[in-house]
N, C-alpha and C positions, 0 to 999 in steps of 0.2 A: 536399547537406550544407553548412551554413553554420555558421562558428566564430566566436565571439566573446568578448571578455573580460567580466567580470562587470561591470566600469565601463562599458564601452559598451553591454551590455545594460540597466544602471540608467538610463543615460541615455536611453535610445529604446525604454523596453519595447513600447509600442504597436506601433512599428515591427517589431521581432522576434517579437511575438506573430502579427504579421499573416504573416510570412514563415513562421513555425512551422505554420502553418495549411497550406501547401504543400510544405513540406521539413523535415526533422530539422535542429533548431537545436541546437549544443553551446554551451555556456558554460563556458569555461575560467577558473578560479581560479589565480592565479600559480602556487604552489607547492603548490597543493592539487588535490583532484578536479575532473575535469569533467564536466557534468551534461547531459543531453539531454532538449530541450523537444518534445515532441511533442502535438497536440491529443488531448484525451480525449472520444471520441464514446461515445454511450449504450450502442453494441454492444460497445466496448472496455473497459467497468467490468469484466469479468470477467479482464482482462490485467492488473489491480492485484494480483492474488492469485497466490501461488506454486502449483505443482502439488501440493505438500504440505498446502497450505493448500484446496484445491479436493476433493483426497481427503478430507480430514477431513470437510470439509461433507456429501460424498457419503456418507461413513460414518455421519455422525450424523443424515442423513436418511433412511437406510436403518434404522436403530436405532430413530427415531421411527415409521416405517411397519410395523415389527415388534413395536412394544409394549416395546422395550428401552429403558425411559427412567426416570429418577430424579426426586424432588420437589426442587424448588430448594433448599430446606433441606438434604437430605441432601447434595447439591453442597457447598452452602456448609460444612457441618460437615466434610466430608471435605477441602477445599481448606486449611481452617484447620488442620486436623491437618498436613498435608503442607507448607504453605506458611505456618506461624505469622507470618514476619518481614513478610508482606503486610498483616497486620492489626494492627500494633504502631505507627500513627502517631499 
């Protein structure tokens, strides 16, 4: 694992992205948080989802498979009732 500052990363992005292909790269911000740069492979797309998100998707797909669905308009109407502030822009 390699650690670099934001300034160093910014100045040599290509170099550090090449390094990140083979090892984790940590970018450290002075007094802020640190970030890890790793390659995103097609197989890893699911790793961007949290377990809760994966479970929600599985439940929704099960609902669709078993006919437990609502129309888009019904969902929009209910959403507007529950979260009116999202539609007052």
